[in-house]
C-alpha positions in Angstrom: 15.5 24.1 -12.5 13.6 20.9 -11.5 14.6 19.0 -8.3 16.1 15.5 -8.4 12.9 12.8 -7.0 13.2 12.1 -3.9 13.4 8.4 -2.2 10.5 6.7 0.1 12.6 8.0 3.4 13.0 11.0 2.2 9.3 12.2 1.5 7.9 10.3 4.5 11.2 12.9 6.8 9.8 15.4 4.6 6.0 15.3 5.3 6.9 13.8 9.6 8.5 17.6 9.5 6.1 19.2 8.2 3.3 17.9 10.2 5.6 18.2 13.4 6.4 21.6 12.6 2.9 22.1 11.9 1.8 20.3 15.1 4.1 22.0 17.3 3.3 25.3 16.4 0.0 25.3 16.4 0.0 23.8 19.8 2.2 26.1 21.2 0.2 28.8 19.9 -2.9 27.8 21.3 -1.5 26.4 24.5 0.7 30.6 25.0 -2.8 31.8 25.0 -4.4 30.0 27.3 -1.4 30.7 30.0 -1.4 34.1 29.2 -5.3 34.2 29.9 -4.6 32.1 32.7 -2.3 35.2 34.0 -4.4 38.0 32.8 -7.9 36.7 34.3 -5.4 36.0 38.1 -4.4 40.2 37.7 -7.6 40.7 37.1 -9.3 38.9 40.0 -6.1 39.9 42.5 -7.6 44.3 41.2 -11.5 42.8 41.5 -10.7 41.7 44.9 -9.0 45.1 45.7 -11.5 47.2 44.5 -14.3 45.3 46.0 -12.6 46.4 49.5 -11.9 50.0 48.4 -16.5 50.2 47.1 -16.2 48.8 50.9 -14.2 51.2 53.1 -15.3 54.3 50.7 -17.5 57.2 53.2 -18.8 60.7 51.9 -18.0 63.4 54.6 -19.9 66.3 55.5 -18.7 68.2 52.9 -19.7 65.4 50.5 -15.8 64.4 50.4 -15.5 60.7 49.3 -13.3 59.7 52.2 -11.5 55.7 52.6 -11.3 53.7 55.5 -7.6 52.4 55.3 -8.7 50.1 57.3 -10.2 47.8 55.0 -7.5 48.3 51.9 -4.0 47.3 51.7 -1.0 49.5 53.2 0.3 49.2 49.0 -2.1 52.2 48.2 -0.5 54.0 51.1 2.8 53.7 50.1 4.2 56.1 47.8 4.4 55.0 43.8 4.2 51.3 45.2 2.3 50.8 41.7 -0.9 50.1 43.1 -3.2 53.1 43.0 -6.9 54.1 42.8 -8.9 56.9 41.3 -12.1 57.8 41.8 -13.5 60.5 39.4 -16.8 62.5 39.3 -17.8 64.0 36.3 -14.4 66.4 36.0 -13.2 65.9 39.7 -10.8 63.8 40.9 -10.2 62.1 43.8 -7.0 58.8 44.2 -4.8 57.0 46.6 -1.5 58.2 48.6 0.6 56.5 46.2 -0.2 58.5 43.4 0.8 61.8 45.8 0.5 64.5 43.4 0.2 62.1 40.0 -2.8 62.4 37.9 -3.3 58.8 36.0 -5.0 59.0 32.9 -7.5 56.4 32.2 -9.0 56.0 29.1 -11.4 52.8 28.8 -10.9 51.8 25.4 -7.1 50.4 25.8 -8.0 47.1 26.5 -5.1 44.7 27.7 -4.5 41.9 24.7 -6.2 38.9 25.5 -8.5 40.3 28.2 -11.6 41.9 27.1 -11.6 43.5 31.6 -8.1 44.8 31.6 -7.1 48.3 30.8 -3.8 49.2 30.2 -1.8 52.6 31.1 0.7 54.1 32.7 1.6 55.4 36.0 4.1 58.1 37.0 6.7 56.8 36.6 6.0 55.8 33.6 6.1 52.0 34.8 3.1 49.7 32.5 0.2 49.6 34.5 -2.9 47.2 34.4 -6.9 48.7 35.9 -9.6 48.3 35.7 -13.1 50.3 36.2 -15.8 49.2 38.6 -18.9 51.6 39.1 -19.2 53.2 42.6 -22.1 54.9 43.8 -22.1 56.2 47.2 -25.6 58.1 49.2 -26.4 58.8 45.6 -23.6 60.0 44.3 -22.0 58.0 41.1 -18.8 57.7 40.9 -16.6 55.8 38.8 -13.4 53.6 40.6 -10.2 52.6 38.6 -8.2 50.7 40.3 -4.6 49.8 39.1 -1.7 47.0 39.9 1.9 46.9 38.0 1.8 44.7 35.0 5.7 44.0 35.4 5.2 40.4 37.2 2.4 39.4 35.1 4.5 40.2 31.9 7.3 38.4 33.4 5.4 35.2 34.1 4.2 35.6 30.4 8.0 36.0 29.0 9.1 33.0 31.0 6.1 30.9 29.8 7.1 31.9 26.2 10.5 31.0 26.8 9.4 27.8 28.7 6.9 26.8 25.5 9.9 27.3 23.2 12.1 25.1 24.7 9.6 22.4 25.9 7.9 22.1 22.3 11.4 22.7 20.6 13.3 19.9 22.2 9.6 17.6 21.9 9.9 18.2 18.0 13.5 17.1 17.8 12.9 14.1 20.1 9.4 13.2 17.7 11.8 14.0 14.6 14.6 11.8 15.7 12.2 9.1 16.8 10.5 9.7 12.9 13.9 8.8 11.8 14.4 5.9 13.5 11.3 4.6 12.7 11.6 5.5 8.8 15.2 3.5 9.0 13.5 0.9 11.1 10.3 1.2 9.2 11.8 0.6 5.6 14.4 -2.1 6.9 12.1 -4.7 5.6 12.2 -3.3 2.0 15.8 -2.7 1.7 16.7 -6.1 2.5 14.0 -7.3 -0.2 16.0 -4.4 -2.4 19.2 -6.2 -1.7 17.8 -9.5 -2.3 16.6 -8.3 -5.8 20.1 -7.2 -6.4 21.5 -10.7 -5.4 19.0 -12.1 -8.0 20.0 -10.1 -10.7 23.9 -10.7 -10.0 22.9 -14.0 -9.5 23.7 -14.8 -5.9 19.7 -15.8 -5.2 17.1 -17.4 -7.5 14.5 -16.5 -5.3 12.8 -13.1 -3.1 12.1 -15.9 -0.1 10.1 -14.9 2.9 10.6 -13.5 6.0 9.7 -9.1 4.7 6.1 -9.0 7.6 3.1 -9.3 6.5 3.2 -6.5 4.7 5.3 -7.2 1.9 5.6 -10.8 1.9 2.7 -11.2 -0.7 4.8 -8.6 -3.3 7.5 -11.6 -2.2 5.3 -13.9 -3.4 4.4 -12.0 -6.3 7.9 -11.2 -7.1 8.7 -14.8 -6.8 5.4 -15.9 -9.0 6.9 -13.9 -12.0 10.1 -15.5 -11.3 9.0 -18.6 -11.3 6.5 -18.3 -14.7 9.8 -16.6 -16.3 11.8 -19.3 -15.4 9.2 -21.4 -16.6 9.1 -19.6 -19.6 12.9 -19.4 -19.9 12.8 -23.8 -19.6 10.1 -24.0 -22.5 12.0 -21.9 -24.9 14.5 -24.5 -24.6 12.6 -27.6 -25.1 10.6 -26.1 -28.1 14.2 -25.5 -29.4 15.0 -29.2 -28.2 11.4 -30.7 -29.2 12.5 -28.9 -33.1 15.9 -30.5 -33.3 14.3 -33.9 -32.1 11.0 -33.5 -35.2 14.4 -32.5 -37.5 16.4 -35.3 -37.4 13.9 -38.1 -39.3 13.4 -36.1 -42.2 17.5 -34.5 -42.4 18.4 -38.7 -42.0 16.4 -40.0 -44.4 17.5 -36.9 -46.7 20.6 -37.9 -46.3 20.7 -41.5 -46.6 18.4 -41.2 -50.3 21.8 -39.3 -51.1 23.8 -41.5 -49.8 22.7 -44.1 -51.8 21.8 -42.3 -55.0 18.1 -42.7 -54.6 17.3 -38.8 -53.9 14.2 -38.1 -56.0 12.3 -34.7 -56.3 8.9 -36.0 -54.7 11.0 -37.5 -51.8 12.8 -34.4 -51.4 9.5 -32.2 -51.8 7.9 -34.4 -49.3 11.1 -34.1 -47.1 10.9 -30.0 -46.9 7.1 -29.8 -46.7 7.7 -31.5 -43.2 10.8 -29.7 -41.8 8.3 -26.7 -43.4 5.8 -27.8 -41.5 7.2 -28.2 -38.3 8.8 -25.1 -38.0 6.0 -23.4 -38.3 4.5 -25.2 -35.1 7.3 -24.9 -33.3 7.4 -20.5 -34.1 3.7 -20.2 -33.5 4.0 -22.2 -30.4 7.6 -19.7 -29.2 5.0 -16.9 -30.3 2.7 -18.0 -27.6 3.6 -15.9 -24.7 2.9 -16.8 -21.5 2.2 -13.7 -20.0 0.3 -12.9 -22.0 -2.7 -13.5 -20.3 -6.1 -13.6 -21.1 -10.0 -14.8 -20.2 -10.6 -17.4 -22.3 -13.5 -19.5 -22.1 -13.0 -23.0 -21.9 -15.6 -25.0 -22.8 -16.0 -23.1 -26.5 -12.3 -24.0 -26.9 -13.1 -27.5 -26.5 -16.4 -27.7 -28.4 -13.7 -26.1 -30.7 -11.1 -28.7 -31.1 -13.8 -31.3 -30.7 -14.8 -30.4 -34.1 -12.5 -30.4 -35.3 -11.3 -34.4 -34.3 -14.0 -35.4 -35.5 -12.8 -34.2 -38.7 -8.9 -35.5 -38.3 -10.0 -38.7 -36.9 -13.8 -39.3 -38.8 -12.8 -42.6 -40.5 -12.4 -44.2 -37.0 -15.9 -43.2 -36.3 -14.9 -42.4 -32.8 -17.9 -41.7 -30.0 -16.7 -38.2 -28.3 -18.6 -37.2 -25.6 -17.9 -33.4 -23.9 -19.5 -33.3 -20.3 -19.0 -29.2 -19.5 -20.9 -27.7 -15.8 -21.4 -24.7 -17.3 -19.4 -21.6 -18.4 -15.9 -22.0 -17.5 -13.4 -19.0 -17.6 -9.5 -19.8 -18.1 -7.1 -16.8 -17.7 -3.7 -17.6 -20.3 -3.1 -17.7 -23.1 -5.5 -18.7 -25.8 -2.9 -20.3 -28.3 -1.4 -22.5 -25.7 -4.3 -23.7 -24.3 -5.3 -24.8 -27.8 -1.8 -26.7 -28.1 -2.1 -27.9 -25.0 -5.8 -29.3 -25.4 -5.1 -30.1 -29.2 -2.5 -32.3 -28.4 -3.9 -34.5 -25.4 -7.4 -35.1 -28.2 -5.2 -35.8 -30.9 -3.5 -38.0 -28.6 -6.9 -39.8 -27.6 -7.8 -39.9 -30.8 -5.3 -42.0 -32.8 -5.2 -44.6 -29.2 -9.2 -45.1 -29.0 -11.0 -47.9 -29.8 -14.4 -46.5 -30.1 -15.0 -43.6 -27.6 -13.1 -40.8 -26.0 -15.0 -38.8 -22.8 -14.0 -35.1 -22.3 -14.8 -33.9 -19.1 -14.6 -30.2 -17.1 -14.3 -29.3 -13.7 -13.3 -26.6 -11.6 -12.6 -26.4 -8.4 -12.5 -23.5 -6.6 -10.1 -24.4 -3.3 -6.8 -23.5 -3.0 -3.9 -25.8 -3.6 -0.7 -26.0 -2.4 3.0 -27.1 -3.6 2.6 -30.3 -1.6 -0.3 -31.0 -4.6 1.9 -30.4 -7.8 0.8 -27.1 -7.8 0.2 -23.5 -6.3 -3.1 -21.6 -6.8 -4.8 -19.3 -4.5 -8.4 -19.3 -6.4 -8.2 -22.5 -7.4 -8.0 -24.7 -10.8 -9.5 -26.0 -14.2 -9.4 -29.7 -14.7 -10.0 -30.8 -18.2 -10.2 -35.5 -18.2 -9.5 -36.3 -21.7 -10.6 -40.6 -21.5 -10.0 -43.4 -23.5 -10.5 -46.7 -24.2 -7.8 -47.9 -25.9 -4.6 -50.5 -24.4 -3.8 -47.8 -22.2 0.0 -47.3 -20.4 1.0 -49.2 -17.4 3.3 -48.1 -14.9 6.6 -47.9 -16.4 5.1 -46.5 -20.0 3.3 -43.9 -17.8 6.5 -42.8 -16.6 8.4 -43.3 -19.8 5.6 -41.5 -22.4 6.1 -37.9 -20.7 9.5 -37.8 -22.1 10.2 -36.0 -24.8 10.2 -37.8 -28.6 9.0 -41.8 -26.7 6.4 -43.1 -29.2 5.3 -46.9 -28.1 3.9 -47.6 -31.5 6.2 -46.3 -34.7 3.1 -47.7 -37.0 0.8 -44.5 -35.8 1.7 -41.4 -37.0 3.0 -38.3 -35.1 6.5 -37.2 -33.4 5.9 -38.5 -30.0 5.8 -34.9 -28.2 2.3 -34.2 -27.6 2.4 -35.3 -23.9 5.9 -33.7 -23.3 4.9 -30.2 -25.2 1.8 -30.4 -23.6 3.5 -30.9 -20.0 5.4 -28.5 -20.5 3.3 -25.3 -21.1 1.0 -26.1 -18.1 3.9 -26.4 -16.2 4.6 -22.6 -17.5 1.2 -21.5 -16.4 2.2 -23.1 -12.7 0.2 -26.1 -13.6 0.2 -29.9 -14.2 -0.2 -32.9 -15.8 -1.8 -36.4 -14.6 -1.5 -39.5 -16.5 -3.4 -42.7 -15.0 -5.8 -45.4 -15.6 -9.4 -44.7 -17.4 -12.6 -46.6 -16.2 -13.3 -46.5 -19.6 -10.0 -49.0 -19.6 -7.6 -46.8 -21.8 -6.1 -43.8 -20.7 -6.7 -41.4 -18.6 -5.1 -37.9 -18.8 -6.0 -34.3 -16.0 -4.5 -31.2 -17.1 -4.7 -29.1 -13.9 -4.8 -25.5 -14.9 -4.6 -22.8 -12.2 -7.6 -19.8 -12.7 
């Protein structure tokens, strides 16, 4: 039979209960042992003090019989069966206190009280439990053993009282600790429950972001979740944009086919050409749809640029453009290689179409963090690819229009008008941005910035 999995609160409570029970039990046993030892040491000191008085008052009569000067000892040794007794032994001869009357105590020297190496344990004339100790005593050249006993009842009552007090005190302490731990777990996990409720609200469509306010421990997690949600939202928007791009790109060949079919000028070569055009568009957009922004790899941006520049030189070989590449060294970016190639390929191809004689490509790395006020957010800086051409460039109004899907400024130039919009969409998928401006060369400057 397998036990159901426990939640975080249950695990914390269980571990806390084990810690409390273990600590209070071990602490209680150690404290009990020390308190019992204090009581036994007190009893041993009391018996030792009486033994010293008895030894000081012990004399030998003329006949060699030991006698005690009762002025030096307490009266408890004179009252019969008072519970306080002494016994002096020499060989088989035994001398005893008046309190024993005609009784004799068993005086084993190997029955020690638990927790004490000094106190002996025996039973009195009325079968009461006694604590005692033994002292060697020499009187005028005669060697004796002096046994002094006292009642064990008061000491044992004190120890029982201590045991009960410890049980009640430590039990109450454990209960208080468990109650405090319960409220601590409830209060400590409240931000996590709020985060869970917020995620459920997102799933139900009530919220679109997790937000902050969960404390310094959970706010970074909430920020990561929001980043994932934002990336997913960008991917969805990109997918919708892909569909719109494909729809826009197919309009022209479909319109040509429709017009030719109506006026009867439809020929096989024309149909074949438009079909091939549409097929290339479909394959291109399918490839873009398959380039998932979530599939993150470490890509060498410089090597990617070198490969694309070689391809651009072949595509625009008839124009004899001067392609220049400025690399600061090995620069890496984490993302999907096909996405990077798609963005840079569109931007370089666009520069190659509009440049008069030269295209400059500069790669830079900015290690400082950016924030949302700057248009993008990154905790590790960003990579910037700047592409300058010496073409006619764009004015402010044209720059604003250039990023719209399908916007073209020269119908004589081959293309679908989607290049800048596609590059901007992919950049935004990664939290980056695409900026347009005037180039020092006199044409258009395109700045692609991507978080590292």
